[in-house]
C-alpha positions, 0 to 999 in steps of 0.5 A, spaced: 139 320 284 138 318 277 134 324 276 139 329 280 145 326 276 142 327 269 139 334 271 146 336 273 149 334 266 143 338 263 146 344 268 153 343 264 156 338 269 159 332 266 158 325 268 165 324 267 167 329 273 162 326 277 164 319 276 171 322 278 169 325 284 165 319 286 171 314 285 176 319 289 171 319 295 171 312 295 179 312 295 179 317 300 175 313 305 179 307 304 185 310 306 182 313 312 180 306 314 186 303 313 193 305 311 196 300 306 195 294 303 192 290 298 185 292 295 180 288 291 175 292 287 169 288 284 166 292 278 160 291 274 159 294 267 155 301 269 156 307 273 158 304 279 163 300 276 166 306 273 166 309 280 170 303 282 175 304 276 177 311 278 178 309 285 183 304 283 187 310 280 187 314 286 188 308 291 194 306 287 197 314 288 196 313 295 200 307 295 195 301 295 196 294 291 190 294 287 186 288 284 180 290 279 175 284 278 171 286 272 165 281 272 163 281 264 167 282 258 169 290 257 165 290 251 159 290 255 161 296 259 154 300 258 156 307 261 161 311 256 164 314 262 166 307 265 168 305 259 173 311 259 176 309 266 177 302 264 181 304 258 185 308 262 186 302 267 188 298 261 193 303 259 196 303 266 197 295 266 204 296 263 206 301 268 210 299 274 204 301 279 202 294 283 195 294 279 192 287 276 186 287 272 182 281 271 176 279 267 171 274 269 165 272 265 164 265 268 163 264 275 167 258 275 173 263 274 172 266 281 177 265 286 177 268 294 181 275 294 186 275 298 186 282 300 185 287 306 179 291 303 174 289 298 170 294 294 163 293 292 162 297 285 158 292 282 151 294 281 149 300 285 142 303 284 142 299 277 139 293 280 133 289 277 130 283 279 134 276 281 141 277 280 145 274 274 152 270 274 157 271 275 155 277 279 151 272 284 157 268 286 161 274 286 157 277 292 157 270 295 165 270 295 165 277 298 161 275 304 165 269 305 171 273 305 174 276 312 176 282 309 173 289 310 168 290 305 166 297 303 160 298 298 160 304 293 153 308 293 149 302 295 151 295 297 150 290 291 143 286 291 140 292 296 134 295 292 135 302 292 128 304 293 126 300 298 132 297 302 129 290 300 134 284 298 130 280 293 136 275 292 143 276 295 146 282 297 153 284 299 154 285 307 158 291 307 162 294 313 161 301 310 157 304 305 160 310 301 154 314 298 154 320 294 150 327 295 144 324 299 142 317 302 138 313 298 131 311 300 133 304 300 139 305 305 135 308 310 130 302 310 135 297 309 138 292 314 144 295 317 147 288 316 148 290 309 149 297 309 154 297 315 156 304 317 153 309 312 158 315 309 155 321 305 160 324 300 159 330 296 161 329 289 160 336 287 152 336 285 149 343 286 143 343 290 140 347 284 139 340 281 134 338 286 130 344 285 130 346 278 127 341 273 131 338 268 131 332 263 132 328 269 125 329 271 123 325 265 125 319 268 119 319 273 115 317 267 112 310 268 114 305 263 107 302 260 106 295 261 106 291 254 099 288 257 096 294 258 089 296 256 085 302 254 084 306 259 089 303 264 094 309 262 090 315 265 082 317 264 081 324 265 075 328 265 075 336 263 070 340 266 070 347 262 067 350 256 062 355 254 059 358 248 064 364 248 070 359 250 070 352 247 078 352 245 081 352 252 078 345 254 080 342 247 087 345 248 087 342 255 084 335 252 089 334 246 095 336 251 093 331 256 093 326 250 099 328 247 102 327 254 100 320 254 093 319 257 089 314 254 082 317 254 080 324 255 072 326 256 070 333 256 064 335 260 061 342 257 055 346 256 051 344 250 053 350 246 060 348 246 060 341 244 060 342 237 066 347 237 070 342 241 068 336 237 071 340 231 078 340 234 079 333 234 075 326 233 080 324 239 076 327 244 070 325 247 065 330 248 059 330 253 054 336 252 049 338 257 043 343 257 045 351 257 050 356 254 054 355 260 056 350 265 050 350 271 048 346 277 043 342 273 049 338 269 052 335 276 048 329 277 051 326 270 058 329 271 058 325 277 057 319 273 063 320 269 067 322 275 067 315 278 070 312 272 076 317 271 083 318 274 083 325 275 079 331 274 081 338 271 076 344 272 076 351 269 078 351 262 074 356 258 068 355 263 066 362 264 064 367 270 057 366 270 054 365 277 051 359 275 058 356 273 061 358 280 055 354 283 056 348 279 064 348 280 063 349 288 058 343 288 062 339 284 069 340 287 065 338 294 063 331 291 070 330 288 073 331 295 068 326 298 071 321 293 078 323 294 079 324 287 085 327 284 083 335 282 086 340 278 084 347 278 085 352 272 083 359 269 076 360 271 076 355 276 081 359 280 076 365 280 070 361 282 071 356 286 072 358 294 079 357 297 076 355 303 072 349 300 079 346 298 084 349 302 085 343 306 084 338 300 091 335 299 089 331 293 089 338 289 093 342 284 092 349 282 095 352 276 095 360 277 098 365 273 100 371 277 094 375 277 090 368 279 094 367 284 093 374 287 086 373 286 085 366 289 089 368 295 085 374 296 092 379 296 090 386 295 097 388 291 102 385 287 108 382 290 114 386 288 120 383 291 127 384 287 131 379 290 129 372 287 130 368 293 126 372 297 120 372 292 120 365 292 120 365 300 114 370 299 110 366 294 112 359 298 109 362 305 102 364 301 102 358 298 102 354 304 095 356 306 093 350 302 095 343 303 095 342 295 100 343 290 101 350 287 104 351 280 105 358 279 106 360 272 111 365 270 118 366 267 120 362 272 115 357 274 114 356 282 111 349 284 110 349 292 107 343 297 108 344 304 116 344 305 117 342 298 119 347 292 121 346 285 122 351 280 122 351 272 126 355 267 124 352 261 119 356 256 119 362 251 116 369 251 112 366 245 108 362 250 104 369 252 100 366 246 093 364 249 092 357 250 099 355 253 096 355 260 091 350 258 096 346 255 100 346 262 093 344 265 092 338 261 099 335 261 099 336 269 092 332 269 095 327 264 101 326 268 098 325 275 093 320 272 098 316 269 101 315 276 106 321 278 105 324 285 102 331 285 108 334 286 112 331 281 106 331 276 106 339 276 113 340 276 114 335 270 108 338 267 112 345 267 118 342 264 115 339 258 110 345 257 116 350 257 120 345 253 115 344 248 114 352 247 122 352 246 121 347 240 115 350 237 119 357 237 125 354 234 120 351 228 116 357 227 119 363 231 115 367 236 108 366 231 107 359 234 100 358 236 098 353 242 095 348 237 102 348 234 105 347 240 101 341 242 105 337 237 111 338 240 109 335 247 111 328 245 118 330 243 119 334 249 117 328 253 123 324 250 130 324 254 135 327 250 142 324 248 146 326 254 143 320 258 147 316 254 151 312 260 146 313 265 145 306 268 
């Protein structure tokens, strides 16, 4: 939901608007359950508290007496949208409306509320670890009350991802959640969630389908104690006498996307040209001017030590190379290693060999897609939705992820569909597809799911291309685009207020 919220803002829907809709939805549910009386809203400093502030306004308009208890000094409100709604309530204090605002900074200031209804708008999805005071004591007081308890989005203290309660949690009679039920609510003990009510707050479904900056929240945070190699080891099998640039670009893109170590296994003839691109790449050359079965045994020793293998970039189309790729893939599948196939690998590796392997991402463009799936003619469909459906149906012939590159990238696995619209016509320059393959392998090696790795890689690659075009115009190269990958992975300023 954090991803979806941010993607909605990226689409142009203000978070302030979503907060208004969420708070109103809570107030409406309160009014459905009780006709009148006094409502106490316990609020935290994040977006969940902001939902509570909005609910307070709407409840006043519905004729309720409202008490808002803020469990911190107002200066500590982290969400800018919540801050605005708190300021509205402060201005309303002088009105005749039956509104009481209380600021609690110490648990000793807490008293049992004498209300018919208590609204829990304390933590929502922002919970991390053991609860602090006065939040912990507030939850205990809420649970001791005989009032009807309504949680906003998810009961405070319940882990939104797992449903676990690590310390204490609000025991709600009802939970009003937004857009979709969080995973934690599905798995949580009903003692905490009560009856779950899903409210629409105006987030378009498209925000779950198209990638956006919210997907960057999926990137794992590095541990302060992490060591070399812990954040992704990648092997790229590719490169030949004719094509040395492709694996080098893929490798450099993988490093820029956060992988710790990238090794390139290539033909001996490509070793020096690849090394010349950067000293950051580890290059292992094997006898011959193209990849061949004689290199399999030594390559497998490297594969045992890596987190993800990318096959195909610049490999060439020699029959020997096809034999090597197919033998290598079979061994990788036995080890159940993550495998990304791009470029020449898609032309040489047999679909029947890998179709049932779920630990797989393929990254074809339109022509490679048709060739890989043995389509005799192009798919010519004007209606975009119908086109997506047609490609999805074909992609389901394999169990892995299909990342189909195009003006709108399409990412498929099973019933899942993601789309990506970042990118620029300047990315028709050679090498940008190799960069995408490298980023995909990098994100997968760092711990993302294959579907998330593919979808986010498409977003990052396209965004880096947009940044390169802004700097250089259409005349940028893939090498220049690579330098924008770290910036393309930064969450933009529209995330201010996300909790």
